[in-house]
C-alpha positions in Angstrom: 7.4 -15.5 1.0 5.4 -13.2 3.4 2.1 -11.6 3.1 2.5 -8.0 4.3 0.2 -5.0 5.0 1.7 -1.8 4.0 0.1 1.5 5.1 1.5 4.8 3.6 2.7 5.0 0.1 4.2 8.4 0.2 7.8 9.5 -0.8 9.6 6.7 1.2 6.5 4.2 1.3 6.1 3.8 -2.4 9.7 2.7 -3.3 9.8 0.5 -0.2 6.5 -1.3 -1.0 8.1 -1.7 -4.7 11.1 -3.4 -3.6 9.1 -5.7 -1.2 6.9 -6.8 -4.2 10.1 -7.3 -6.3 11.6 -9.5 -3.7 8.4 -11.7 -4.0 6.2 -10.7 -0.9 2.5 -10.2 -1.4 1.5 -6.7 -0.5 -1.9 -5.5 0.8 -1.7 -1.8 0.2 -3.5 1.2 1.7 -3.1 5.0 1.5 -5.4 8.0 1.9 -4.6 8.7 -1.8 -5.1 6.1 -4.5 -2.7 3.3 -4.5 -0.1 4.0 -7.5 -0.9 1.6 -10.5 2.8 0.9 -10.7 2.4 -1.1 -7.4 -0.8 -3.0 -8.3 0.6 -3.5 -11.9 3.5 -5.4 -10.1 1.0 -7.5 -8.1 0.3 -5.4 -5.0 -3.2 -5.6 -3.8 -4.9 -2.1 -3.1 -7.3 -2.3 -0.1 -10.2 0.2 0.8 -9.5 0.0 4.4 -6.8 -1.2 7.0 -9.5 -3.1 8.8 -8.4 -6.8 8.3 -11.8 -8.3 8.1 -13.5 -5.7 5.8 
């Protein structure tokens, strides 16, 4: 499956990210608020910045 960067986990982004994780993709997650624990518990990777080399 794909490695995907996902920015924005609001009302639409949170469920979309969850579906991608459920489908087997590796998600790297960023939001201005803390990344929801439900997504990291499912295997999402919380990132402190959107910079690819940070």
